[in-house]
C-alpha positions as CSV (number, residue, x, y, z in Angstrom):
1,M,65.0,-30.5,-116.6
2,E,63.9,-28.6,-113.5
3,F,65.4,-31.4,-111.3
4,V,68.8,-31.0,-112.9
5,V,68.8,-27.2,-112.5
6,L,67.5,-27.3,-109.0
7,S,70.0,-30.1,-108.1
8,A,73.0,-28.1,-109.4
9,A,71.7,-24.9,-107.7
10,L,71.6,-26.7,-104.3
11,L,74.6,-29.1,-104.8
12,I,77.3,-26.5,-105.6
13,P,76.7,-24.3,-102.5
14,S,76.3,-27.3,-100.3
15,L,79.6,-28.7,-101.6
16,Y,81.3,-25.4,-101.0
17,L,80.0,-25.2,-97.5
18,V,81.3,-28.7,-96.7
19,L,84.8,-27.7,-98.0
20,T,84.8,-24.5,-96.0
21,L,83.7,-26.2,-92.8
22,G,86.3,-28.9,-93.4
23,S,89.2,-26.4,-93.6
24,V,87.9,-24.6,-90.5
25,Q,87.7,-27.8,-88.5
26,A,91.2,-28.8,-89.7
27,A,92.5,-25.4,-88.5
28,V,90.7,-26.0,-85.1
29,F,92.6,-29.3,-84.7
30,V,95.8,-27.6,-85.6
31,A,95.3,-24.8,-83.1
32,D,94.5,-27.3,-80.3
33,T,97.6,-29.4,-81.1
34,I,99.9,-26.5,-81.3
35,A,98.6,-25.0,-78.0
36,R,98.9,-28.3,-76.2
37,D,102.4,-29.1,-77.4
38,A,103.7,-25.5,-77.0
39,A,102.6,-25.4,-73.3
40,R,104.2,-28.8,-72.7
41,I,107.5,-27.8,-74.4
42,H,107.8,-24.7,-72.2
43,A,106.8,-26.6,-69.0
44,V,109.5,-29.2,-69.3
45,A,112.4,-27.3,-70.9
46,P,115.0,-25.8,-68.6
47,D,116.2,-23.4,-71.2
48,Q,113.5,-20.9,-72.4
49,V,115.4,-19.9,-75.5
50,A,115.7,-23.5,-76.6
51,A,112.0,-24.0,-75.8
52,A,111.0,-21.0,-77.9
53,Q,113.0,-22.3,-80.8
54,R,111.6,-25.8,-80.5
55,T,108.0,-24.4,-80.3
56,Q,108.6,-22.3,-83.4
57,Q,110.0,-25.3,-85.3
58,H,107.1,-27.5,-84.1
59,T,104.5,-24.9,-85.1
60,A,106.0,-24.4,-88.5
61,M,106.0,-28.2,-89.1
62,I,102.3,-28.6,-88.1
63,L,101.2,-25.6,-90.1
64,E,103.0,-26.9,-93.2
65,D,101.5,-30.3,-92.8
66,F,98.0,-28.8,-92.9
67,Q,98.9,-26.2,-95.6
68,L,98.2,-23.3,-93.4
69,S,100.2,-20.1,-93.2
70,G,100.9,-17.9,-90.2
71,T,103.7,-16.5,-88.2
72,D,103.7,-15.7,-84.6
73,V,100.6,-17.7,-84.0
74,V,101.6,-18.8,-80.5
75,Q,101.6,-16.6,-77.3
76,I,103.2,-18.1,-74.2
77,S,102.5,-16.8,-70.7
78,C,104.0,-18.1,-67.5
79,S,102.9,-17.6,-63.9
80,E,106.5,-17.8,-62.7
81,T,109.8,-16.7,-64.1
82,P,111.4,-18.8,-65.6
83,C,108.5,-20.8,-67.1
84,S,109.9,-24.1,-65.8
85,T,109.7,-23.1,-62.2
86,P,108.3,-26.0,-60.1
87,G,104.6,-25.5,-59.4
88,G,104.1,-22.7,-62.0
89,M,101.6,-22.6,-64.8
90,V,102.4,-22.3,-68.5
91,T,99.7,-21.2,-70.8
92,A,99.8,-21.2,-74.6
93,E,97.3,-19.3,-76.7
94,V,97.1,-19.9,-80.5
95,R,95.3,-17.9,-83.2
96,I,95.4,-19.1,-86.8
97,P,93.9,-17.3,-89.8
98,V,92.0,-19.8,-92.1
99,P,91.8,-19.2,-95.8
100,V,88.5,-19.8,-97.5
101,P,88.7,-22.4,-100.3
102,G,88.5,-20.9,-103.8
103,L,88.7,-17.3,-102.6
104,G,92.4,-17.0,-102.1
105,P,93.0,-14.6,-105.0
106,I,90.2,-12.3,-103.8
107,L,90.8,-12.4,-100.0
108,G,94.5,-13.1,-99.9
109,E,96.4,-15.8,-97.9
110,T,94.6,-15.1,-94.7
111,G,90.9,-15.5,-94.7
112,P,88.1,-13.8,-92.8
113,V,88.0,-16.6,-90.2
114,T,90.4,-16.9,-87.4
115,V,90.4,-20.0,-85.0
116,G,92.0,-20.2,-81.7
117,A,92.8,-22.5,-78.8
118,A,94.5,-22.3,-75.4
119,H,96.1,-24.9,-73.2
120,A,97.5,-24.6,-69.7
121,V,100.0,-27.0,-68.1
122,Q,101.2,-27.0,-64.6
123,V,105.0,-27.5,-64.2
124,D,105.7,-30.6,-62.0
125,Q,105.9,-29.5,-58.4
126,Y,108.7,-31.9,-57.5
127,R,111.1,-31.3,-60.4
128,A,114.5,-29.8,-59.8
129,A,114.5,-26.1,-60.4
130,G,116.4,-25.4,-63.6
């Protein structure tokens, strides 16, 4: 009898910890993917308005795939104006709030954990200025 009670007392928190760590790790992968792709999109696109729209669509698609919510999770900064200036650097920073499994009704859609990633891409030195 003691074994059953002790097993349940240890198994349930351990299972919850595994679920929580799994959702945080998935959000880390999402943040890294979005940062890398957003920086690349802005580094190769000649039109910055189109690049911003494409980044927003791409971000929404990835967040939806992983069932995460968030708006304006990407910040783009460029060393040159426009971003696609040859030899310039484009940096994308991403911050995503992560919901805690099972505590959505208490904590709301965004959880107490926020993960982030950053990626920098150098624009090709020998591309034609657009």
